[in-house]
C-alpha positions as CSV (number, residue, x, y, z in Angstrom):
1,M,68.2,104.7,36.2
2,S,64.7,104.3,37.5
3,E,63.5,101.2,39.2
4,L,61.3,98.7,37.5
5,L,57.6,99.2,37.8
6,K,55.8,96.7,40.0
7,P,52.3,95.4,39.2
8,G,49.6,96.2,41.7
9,I,51.8,98.7,43.6
10,D,52.8,101.4,41.1
11,P,49.9,103.4,39.5
12,A,52.2,104.0,36.4
13,F,52.2,100.3,35.8
14,T,48.4,100.2,35.8
15,Q,48.2,103.2,33.5
16,I,50.8,101.7,31.0
17,S,49.0,98.3,31.0
18,E,45.7,100.0,30.3
19,Q,47.3,102.0,27.4
20,L,48.7,98.8,26.0
21,A,45.3,97.2,26.1
22,Q,43.8,100.2,24.3
23,I,46.6,99.9,21.7
24,D,45.7,96.2,21.2
25,D,42.0,97.1,20.8
26,L,42.9,99.8,18.3
27,K,45.0,97.4,16.3
28,I,42.1,95.0,16.1
29,A,39.7,97.7,15.1
30,K,42.2,98.8,12.4
31,L,42.4,95.3,11.0
32,K,38.6,95.1,10.9
33,L,38.4,98.4,9.0
34,Q,41.1,97.3,6.6
35,N,39.2,94.1,5.8
36,E,36.0,96.0,5.4
37,N,37.7,98.5,3.1
38,H,39.1,95.6,1.0
39,Y,35.7,94.0,0.7
40,L,34.1,97.4,-0.4
41,R,36.9,98.0,-2.9
42,R,36.4,94.5,-4.4
43,A,32.6,95.0,-4.5
44,N,33.1,98.3,-6.3
45,R,35.4,96.7,-8.8
46,V,32.7,94.1,-9.5
47,R,30.0,96.8,-10.0
48,P,31.8,99.8,-11.4
49,H,28.9,100.9,-13.5
50,L,26.7,101.5,-10.4
51,K,28.6,104.8,-9.8
52,L,27.6,106.0,-13.3
53,V,23.9,105.1,-12.6
54,L,23.9,106.9,-9.3
55,R,25.6,110.0,-10.7
56,A,23.1,110.0,-13.6
57,E,20.1,109.7,-11.2
58,A,21.3,112.6,-9.1
59,A,22.0,114.7,-12.2
60,A,18.6,113.9,-13.9
61,L,16.7,114.8,-10.8
62,M,18.7,118.1,-10.5
63,L,18.0,118.9,-14.1
64,A,14.3,118.1,-13.6
65,V,14.2,120.5,-10.6
66,W,15.9,123.2,-12.5
67,H,13.5,122.7,-15.4
68,L,10.4,122.8,-13.2
69,A,11.8,125.9,-11.5
70,G,12.1,127.6,-14.9
71,Y,15.9,127.6,-15.2
72,R,17.6,126.6,-18.4
73,T,18.9,123.1,-18.4
74,G,21.3,123.1,-21.4
75,R,24.9,122.0,-21.0
76,K,26.3,125.6,-20.7
77,A,23.6,126.8,-18.3
78,S,24.0,123.7,-16.1
79,R,27.8,124.3,-16.1
80,A,27.1,127.8,-14.9
81,H,24.9,126.4,-12.1
82,G,27.9,124.2,-11.0
83,M,27.2,120.9,-12.6
84,T,30.1,119.3,-14.4
85,E,29.9,118.4,-18.0
86,R,30.4,114.7,-17.3
87,T,27.6,114.7,-14.8
88,W,25.3,116.6,-17.2
89,F,25.9,114.1,-20.0
90,A,25.1,111.2,-17.5
91,G,21.9,112.9,-16.4
92,R,20.8,113.7,-19.9
93,A,21.5,110.1,-21.0
94,L,19.2,108.9,-18.2
95,L,16.5,111.4,-19.3
96,L,16.9,110.2,-22.9
97,A,16.5,106.6,-21.8
98,A,13.4,107.6,-19.8
99,R,12.0,109.4,-22.9
100,L,11.8,112.7,-21.0
101,W,14.4,114.6,-23.2
102,D,14.5,115.1,-26.9
103,K,16.5,117.4,-29.2
104,N,14.6,120.4,-27.7
105,G,15.0,119.6,-24.1
106,F,12.4,118.3,-21.7
107,T,9.2,116.9,-23.2
108,T,6.9,117.6,-20.2
109,D,6.5,120.1,-17.4
110,D,4.6,117.8,-15.0
111,A,6.6,116.8,-11.9
112,D,4.9,113.4,-11.5
113,T,5.3,112.6,-15.2
114,I,9.0,113.3,-14.8
115,Q,9.7,111.5,-11.5
116,T,8.1,108.1,-12.3
117,P,10.0,107.4,-15.5
118,I,13.3,108.4,-13.9
119,K,12.7,105.9,-11.1
120,T,11.9,103.1,-13.5
121,T,14.8,103.9,-15.7
122,V,17.2,103.9,-12.8
123,E,16.0,100.5,-11.7
124,R,16.5,99.3,-15.3
125,A,19.9,100.9,-15.5
126,K,21.0,99.2,-12.3
127,R,20.4,95.9,-13.9
128,D,21.8,96.9,-17.3
129,P,24.0,100.0,-17.2
130,S,24.3,100.1,-21.0
131,V,20.7,101.6,-21.0
132,I,22.3,104.9,-20.2
133,G,26.0,104.2,-21.0
134,Y,25.6,104.2,-24.8
135,R,23.4,107.3,-24.8
136,I,26.5,109.4,-23.7
137,P,28.5,110.7,-26.6
138,K,31.6,108.5,-27.3
139,V,34.2,111.1,-26.2
140,K,32.4,111.6,-22.8
141,R,31.6,107.9,-22.1
142,P,33.3,106.1,-19.2
143,K,36.1,103.8,-20.4
144,A,34.0,100.7,-19.9
145,F,31.6,101.7,-22.6
146,V,34.1,102.9,-25.2
147,E,34.4,100.3,-28.0
């Protein structure tokens, strides 16, 4: 059996004590991250509709870029470009709320005319997500908006 390590004399003792200090620091960091994760999860539960608004904003801007580039922006064409159906409905709902989309598609071809109403509608939807939530067809709506 090996002898006991002696503090100050054995370099292995110093190395082990440094490693134990690092483990303690990592444990503290882990607890801090767990608390932060808990806080973020609770905040997300309080504002679950924000995810819909952010997804709708990204989709609406992408649809606008495709429209201005001359690509088709219908549901099937967008699906072919890699946009999911759920995301397409959210983006279209935002464009409907901004009055940039009607039954025939986009109502304008001017980039500035498209961008400004999207920004104002996103700000409005952050305050009241039902602005876009109820413009999504019932079967595609998030559960929070289904009656």
